[in-house]
matplotlib code that plots the C-alpha trace (Angstrom):
import matplotlib.pyplot as plt

x = [104.6, 108.4, 111.3, 114.9, 117.5, 121.2, 124.3, 127.9, 127.7, 125.0, 125.0, 124.4, 121.8, 119.9, 119.9, 118.6, 116.0, 114.6, 114.4, 112.6, 110.1, 109.4, 108.7, 106.5, 104.4, 103.0, 101.7, 97.9, 96.6, 99.7, 99.5, 101.4, 104.8, 107.6, 111.3, 113.3, 115.9, 113.4, 113.0, 116.0, 116.9, 119.5, 122.8, 126.3, 129.2, 132.8, 135.5, 139.0, 141.6, 145.3, 145.8, 144.2, 147.3, 149.5, 147.1, 147.9, 144.3, 142.9, 139.5, 138.0, 139.3, 137.9, 134.5, 134.5, 135.4, 132.7, 130.1, 131.2, 130.6, 127.3, 125.8, 127.5, 129.5, 128.4, 130.4, 128.9, 126.2, 124.5, 122.2, 119.4, 116.2, 114.3, 116.5, 119.7, 120.6, 123.0, 124.9, 125.7, 127.9, 127.1, 127.0, 124.1, 121.2, 121.8, 125.6, 125.9, 122.6, 123.9, 127.0, 128.5, 128.1, 129.4, 132.4, 133.3, 133.4, 136.7, 138.8, 141.9, 144.9, 148.7, 149.0, 146.3, 142.6, 141.5, 138.1, 136.7, 136.7, 140.5, 141.0, 137.7, 135.2, 131.5, 129.0, 125.2, 123.9, 120.8, 121.0, 119.0, 117.8, 119.2, 121.8, 121.0, 123.6, 123.2, 126.4, 128.4, 126.2, 123.9, 120.3, 117.1, 113.6, 110.6, 107.2, 103.7, 100.1, 98.2, 94.6, 93.6, 92.0, 94.3, 97.6, 99.1, 98.2, 99.8, 102.9, 103.1, 102.9, 105.5, 107.9, 107.3, 107.9, 111.1, 112.4, 112.2, 114.4, 118.0, 119.9, 123.2, 126.3, 126.7, 123.1, 120.6, 117.1, 114.9, 111.2, 109.9, 106.9, 103.6, 105.3, 107.8, 105.1, 102.9, 105.6, 106.3, 102.7, 102.2, 105.3, 104.1, 100.6, 101.9, 103.9, 101.0, 98.6, 101.0, 101.5, 97.7, 97.1, 99.9, 98.5, 95.0, 96.3, 98.2, 95.1, 93.0, 95.7, 95.5, 91.7, 91.1, 94.3, 95.0, 97.3, 95.1, 91.6, 92.7, 93.8, 90.1, 89.1, 91.7, 90.0, 87.6, 90.3, 90.8, 87.1, 86.8, 89.5, 87.7, 84.4, 86.2, 87.7, 84.4, 82.7, 85.3, 84.9, 81.1, 81.1, 84.0, 86.1, 89.9, 91.8, 93.3, 95.0, 91.6, 90.6, 93.8, 93.0, 89.6, 91.1, 93.4, 90.3, 88.6, 91.4, 90.1, 86.4, 85.6, 87.1, 84.8, 81.9, 83.8, 85.1, 81.6, 80.3, 83.1, 83.3, 79.7, 80.5, 83.4, 81.1, 78.6, 81.3, 82.6, 79.0, 78.9, 77.4, 78.9, 80.8, 78.0, 75.3, 77.5, 78.2, 74.5, 73.3, 76.0, 75.2, 71.5, 71.9, 74.5, 72.9, 70.7, 73.3, 76.0, 73.6, 72.3, 75.7, 77.0, 74.1, 73.9, 77.6, 77.0, 73.9, 75.7, 78.3, 75.9, 75.5, 79.3, 79.5, 76.6, 77.1, 80.8, 80.6, 80.0, 83.6, 83.1, 85.5, 88.1, 85.6, 84.3, 87.8, 88.6, 85.3, 83.7, 86.4, 86.8, 83.0, 82.8, 85.7, 84.3, 80.7, 81.9, 84.4, 82.0, 79.2, 81.2, 83.0, 79.7, 78.1, 81.1, 81.7, 78.3, 78.8, 82.5, 83.9, 81.7, 82.7, 86.4, 86.1, 84.5, 87.3, 90.0, 88.4, 88.3, 91.9, 93.2, 90.9, 92.0, 93.2, 93.4, 96.6, 95.3, 94.8, 98.2, 99.7, 97.9, 99.1, 102.7, 102.5, 101.1, 104.0, 106.5, 104.9, 105.2, 108.8, 110.4, 108.6, 110.0, 108.3, 106.5, 105.1, 104.0, 100.3, 99.9, 97.2, 98.5, 101.6, 99.9, 96.8, 94.0, 93.4, 89.9, 89.6, 86.7, 85.3, 82.5, 80.2, 77.4, 74.5, 71.8, 68.2, 65.5, 61.8, 60.9, 59.2, 55.5, 55.8, 56.0, 58.6, 57.6, 58.7, 58.8, 61.8, 63.7, 62.8, 64.0, 67.3, 67.8, 67.0, 69.6, 72.4, 72.5, 72.5, 69.9, 70.2, 68.1, 69.8, 68.8, 66.4, 65.7, 63.7, 67.0, 68.2, 71.8, 72.3, 75.5, 76.9, 79.7, 82.2, 81.9, 84.6, 86.2, 89.5, 89.3, 87.3, 85.5, 84.3, 83.2, 81.4, 79.4, 78.6, 77.4, 75.1, 73.7, 73.0, 71.0, 69.1, 67.9, 66.1, 64.8, 61.9, 63.0, 60.6, 59.7, 63.2, 66.4, 69.6, 73.0, 76.3, 78.2, 80.6, 83.6, 83.9, 86.4, 85.7, 85.8, 83.2, 81.0, 80.8]
y = [108.1, 108.0, 109.7, 109.1, 111.9, 111.1, 113.2, 113.0, 115.8, 117.4, 120.8, 119.2, 116.9, 119.8, 121.8, 118.8, 118.0, 121.5, 121.5, 118.2, 119.3, 122.5, 120.5, 117.9, 120.6, 121.6, 118.1, 117.8, 114.8, 114.8, 116.1, 115.9, 116.2, 115.9, 115.1, 113.5, 116.3, 118.9, 117.2, 118.5, 119.0, 121.1, 119.5, 120.3, 120.2, 119.7, 121.5, 120.4, 123.1, 123.1, 121.6, 118.3, 117.1, 117.9, 116.1, 112.8, 112.2, 111.8, 113.1, 109.6, 109.0, 112.3, 111.5, 108.0, 109.5, 112.1, 109.5, 107.2, 109.8, 110.9, 107.5, 105.7, 102.5, 98.9, 98.1, 94.6, 92.2, 89.8, 86.9, 86.8, 84.6, 87.6, 87.8, 89.5, 92.7, 95.2, 97.7, 100.9, 103.7, 107.2, 110.8, 112.2, 113.7, 117.3, 117.0, 117.4, 119.0, 122.4, 123.8, 125.0, 121.7, 119.8, 122.1, 121.1, 117.3, 115.9, 114.4, 112.3, 113.3, 112.8, 115.9, 114.7, 115.4, 118.6, 120.1, 119.4, 123.2, 123.0, 120.9, 121.5, 124.3, 123.6, 125.1, 124.7, 123.8, 122.1, 118.9, 116.0, 113.4, 110.6, 110.4, 107.8, 106.5, 104.3, 103.0, 105.7, 108.7, 110.7, 109.9, 111.9, 110.4, 112.5, 111.1, 112.1, 111.0, 110.3, 111.6, 111.0, 107.8, 107.5, 106.4, 105.8, 109.3, 110.8, 108.7, 110.2, 113.7, 113.0, 111.6, 114.7, 117.0, 115.2, 115.3, 119.1, 119.4, 120.5, 118.7, 119.9, 118.1, 114.8, 114.5, 111.8, 110.7, 107.6, 106.8, 104.2, 103.4, 102.8, 103.8, 101.0, 98.5, 99.6, 99.1, 95.6, 94.7, 95.8, 93.8, 90.7, 91.1, 91.3, 88.2, 86.3, 87.5, 86.2, 82.9, 82.5, 83.2, 80.8, 78.0, 78.5, 78.4, 75.2, 73.5, 74.6, 73.4, 70.0, 70.1, 71.3, 69.8, 73.0, 76.0, 78.5, 77.8, 78.5, 82.0, 82.6, 81.8, 84.1, 87.0, 87.0, 88.1, 91.7, 92.1, 91.2, 93.8, 96.4, 95.7, 95.8, 99.2, 100.6, 99.3, 101.0, 104.3, 104.2, 103.5, 106.0, 103.3, 103.3, 100.3, 98.8, 95.5, 93.7, 95.0, 93.5, 90.2, 90.4, 90.8, 87.8, 85.8, 86.8, 85.2, 81.8, 82.6, 84.3, 81.6, 78.9, 80.3, 80.2, 76.7, 75.4, 77.0, 75.8, 72.3, 71.7, 73.2, 70.8, 67.9, 68.9, 69.1, 65.7, 64.3, 65.6, 69.1, 71.8, 74.7, 77.1, 74.8, 73.6, 77.2, 78.1, 74.9, 75.2, 78.9, 78.0, 75.2, 76.9, 80.4, 79.7, 77.9, 80.6, 83.4, 81.6, 80.9, 84.4, 86.3, 84.0, 84.8, 88.6, 88.6, 86.8, 89.5, 92.4, 92.6, 92.8, 95.6, 97.6, 97.0, 96.3, 93.3, 93.1, 93.9, 97.6, 100.0, 97.3, 94.8, 97.4, 98.3, 94.7, 93.3, 96.2, 96.7, 92.9, 92.5, 95.5, 94.2, 90.7, 91.9, 94.4, 92.0, 89.0, 91.1, 92.3, 89.1, 87.1, 89.4, 89.5, 85.7, 85.0, 87.3, 87.7, 84.3, 82.3, 84.7, 84.4, 80.6, 80.4, 82.5, 80.4, 77.1, 78.2, 79.4, 76.3, 73.8, 70.2, 68.8, 65.2, 63.5, 63.4, 67.1, 67.8, 65.5, 67.4, 70.7, 69.5, 68.1, 71.4, 73.3, 70.9, 71.3, 75.0, 74.8, 72.3, 72.6, 74.9, 78.3, 77.4, 74.2, 75.2, 74.8, 72.5, 70.0, 67.6, 66.6, 66.0, 63.9, 64.5, 61.4, 61.0, 60.5, 59.8, 62.5, 62.6, 65.5, 66.3, 68.8, 70.1, 69.9, 71.9, 72.5, 76.2, 77.9, 76.9, 73.9, 70.3, 68.0, 65.2, 61.7, 60.6, 63.0, 61.2, 57.8, 58.9, 60.1, 56.8, 54.7, 56.5, 55.6, 58.7, 58.7, 60.6, 61.6, 64.0, 66.9, 66.7, 69.5, 70.8, 70.0, 69.7, 66.5, 65.7, 64.3, 62.3, 61.9, 59.3, 58.3, 61.2, 60.6, 63.8, 65.3, 68.1, 68.9, 71.8, 69.5, 66.8, 69.4, 70.5, 66.9, 66.2, 69.3, 68.4, 64.8, 66.0, 68.7, 66.2, 64.3, 67.3, 69.5, 72.9, 74.7, 74.1, 73.1, 74.9, 73.1, 74.2, 74.1, 70.8, 70.4, 68.0, 65.1, 62.4, 59.2, 57.1, 59.3, 59.3, 55.5]
z = [125.1, 125.9, 124.2, 125.3, 124.9, 125.2, 125.2, 126.5, 129.0, 131.2, 129.4, 126.0, 127.5, 129.1, 125.8, 123.8, 126.5, 126.3, 122.5, 122.5, 125.2, 123.2, 120.0, 121.7, 123.5, 120.1, 119.3, 119.6, 121.6, 123.8, 127.4, 130.8, 129.2, 131.8, 131.9, 134.7, 134.3, 135.4, 138.8, 140.9, 144.6, 146.5, 146.8, 148.4, 146.0, 147.4, 145.5, 146.5, 147.4, 146.9, 150.4, 149.4, 147.6, 150.6, 153.0, 151.3, 150.2, 146.7, 145.5, 145.7, 149.2, 150.4, 149.0, 150.6, 154.0, 153.9, 152.7, 155.5, 158.2, 156.8, 156.0, 158.9, 159.0, 159.8, 162.9, 163.8, 162.7, 165.1, 164.5, 167.0, 167.2, 165.9, 162.9, 161.8, 163.5, 162.0, 164.2, 162.3, 163.8, 162.4, 163.4, 165.5, 163.6, 162.5, 162.5, 158.7, 157.7, 156.8, 155.0, 158.3, 160.1, 157.0, 156.9, 160.5, 159.8, 161.0, 158.2, 159.0, 157.0, 157.0, 159.3, 161.7, 161.9, 160.2, 159.4, 156.0, 155.1, 155.3, 152.3, 150.3, 149.6, 150.0, 147.6, 147.6, 144.1, 142.5, 140.5, 139.2, 141.7, 139.6, 136.9, 134.2, 131.7, 128.6, 127.0, 128.9, 127.8, 130.0, 129.4, 130.0, 129.6, 128.5, 129.0, 128.1, 128.0, 124.8, 125.0, 121.3, 120.2, 117.2, 118.7, 115.3, 114.2, 117.4, 116.7, 113.2, 114.6, 117.2, 114.6, 112.4, 115.3, 116.4, 112.8, 112.9, 116.0, 115.5, 118.2, 119.5, 118.4, 120.3, 121.2, 120.0, 120.7, 120.3, 120.9, 123.2, 125.4, 123.5, 120.2, 120.4, 121.5, 118.6, 116.0, 117.5, 117.5, 113.8, 112.7, 114.5, 113.1, 109.6, 110.0, 111.6, 108.8, 106.1, 107.9, 108.2, 104.5, 103.6, 105.8, 104.4, 100.8, 101.5, 102.9, 99.9, 97.4, 99.0, 98.9, 95.3, 93.9, 92.0, 92.5, 90.7, 92.2, 95.8, 94.7, 93.8, 97.4, 98.8, 97.1, 100.0, 102.5, 101.0, 100.9, 104.6, 105.5, 103.4, 105.2, 108.6, 107.9, 106.7, 109.8, 112.0, 110.2, 110.4, 114.1, 114.8, 116.4, 116.3, 115.0, 118.1, 119.0, 119.5, 116.0, 114.5, 116.2, 114.6, 111.1, 111.8, 112.7, 109.5, 107.5, 108.4, 108.8, 105.4, 103.2, 104.6, 102.6, 99.4, 100.2, 100.8, 97.6, 95.3, 96.8, 95.7, 92.3, 91.9, 92.8, 90.2, 87.5, 88.5, 88.0, 84.4, 84.6, 82.5, 84.1, 83.7, 85.1, 87.9, 89.1, 88.9, 90.7, 93.3, 94.0, 94.2, 96.7, 98.9, 99.0, 102.0, 104.2, 103.5, 104.4, 107.5, 109.0, 108.2, 109.6, 112.7, 113.4, 112.9, 115.1, 117.9, 117.9, 117.9, 121.7, 122.1, 119.4, 121.0, 124.7, 124.8, 127.0, 130.8, 131.8, 132.2, 130.4, 129.9, 128.5, 126.1, 125.0, 124.1, 122.8, 120.9, 118.2, 117.8, 117.3, 114.9, 112.7, 112.5, 111.7, 109.0, 107.4, 107.4, 105.8, 102.8, 102.3, 102.3, 99.8, 97.5, 97.8, 96.4, 93.5, 92.6, 93.6, 91.1, 88.3, 89.1, 89.4, 85.9, 84.4, 86.2, 85.1, 81.5, 81.7, 83.3, 81.7, 81.7, 78.3, 77.3, 76.2, 72.6, 72.6, 74.0, 71.3, 68.6, 70.0, 70.1, 66.5, 65.3, 66.9, 65.5, 62.0, 62.2, 63.4, 61.1, 57.8, 55.1, 54.9, 51.6, 52.9, 56.4, 56.9, 53.9, 54.5, 51.9, 53.8, 57.1, 56.7, 59.1, 61.3, 62.6, 66.4, 68.7, 70.9, 73.5, 74.4, 76.7, 76.1, 78.3, 77.1, 78.9, 78.0, 77.5, 80.4, 80.7, 78.3, 79.4, 78.0, 75.6, 76.7, 73.1, 72.5, 75.2, 73.8, 70.4, 71.8, 73.7, 70.7, 68.6, 71.0, 73.1, 76.9, 78.8, 82.5, 84.6, 86.4, 90.1, 91.2, 87.7, 84.6, 82.6, 81.0, 80.3, 76.8, 76.2, 72.7, 72.6, 69.9, 67.5, 64.8, 63.5, 62.7, 65.3, 68.4, 66.7, 63.9, 66.4, 68.5, 65.4, 64.5, 68.0, 68.0, 64.6, 65.7, 68.7, 66.8, 64.3, 67.1, 69.1, 67.8, 66.6, 69.0, 72.6, 73.8, 74.7, 73.8, 75.2, 73.4, 73.5, 76.4, 75.9, 78.3, 78.7, 76.8, 79.9, 81.6, 78.5, 78.3]

ax = plt.figure().add_subplot(projection="3d")
ax.plot(x, y, z, "-o")
ax.set_aspect("equal")
plt.show()
């Protein structure tokens, strides 16, 4: 943890530094607080007298002369085979170690060489070892060690403690260290997560050729994050950078199960199954592969979650949160994918069901009829004659449980111009009713159902409701 305190002068900086140290000392989970202002050492301060101006020297020139005698002066530099050698001329050791010896230093002036004490007073004081400045202001750095596991929680407490400090006029403060790194990491993680979700959505839009259905698949991502958080709480593990990386990985992992499931459902619908049957058959055939892949991944990560890897403390710090996040998120997303995603897919498919060109024309004609007819004539059936149109439907026929199907029923259906296809893996039969002439889809659906019921015994079979299909598919 690091807090930077800045002020224009040293007294204001010292007052602000003390206030911040007092406030941070009350924060739980924060120890070893120290400031670079606290560390000081004895120093000698030169105070010019009135005789300095008469000596022909300025304050800067006097300081340079004293520093030159104490630190020495480079007199020559020689290049030898062994390397470069510097010759420095300086006073013997012990010449300027005390105030008395420092006062006797010879200083050249306009009136000749005089002792330093003649033109300056020497005082022994204490001061900081270093003077740091940022944009011209004095700067003090306060550091501390975070002992709590919840770094974000400590950051919140530190921010609250600093907000309650009344700084002197002209002083300011800012946080740094791990807090600044944490804020940067969270910002970058949020951007990476949004980019990952966007890329996954674009890929699924291109796959399913729909803008609505991919949103159903993205529902798995919040469920994965929920499971990851629950797993961290149960195992008493803090959310660290490896855990955030695990959540980012889950964005691409959890949607694969939903893609595998709904891709098969789409294939069944293209082959003529109704929405309800396609969802049931798709879930039945994809249940085992989805569970096998999910549990295989979770079991492979169990050693990392339990043992923490073979890298000692560092390996455990990196691998354990990552494994726990992936296991928890994958478990909840898998369970909810098998339950909630098919339900949402069914609702979305009914909401965005495909309409034929004829149906769209009928809807537009009806809207035009309601808009342009006089009020007294709107809805009149005499002015707009009903034109019969051909429709095609499909129904599912299935024998009741424990009763075998009668082949004669299928023969009767075929002889009356209906198409009969078996549904793979089931005892169901797909009955196709083509070219049903009617003035509306509802009327055609009723006629198709009556036509099939006349050929199927009243007992022993279960007949589904008619599902509309395109005329080209029905032929």
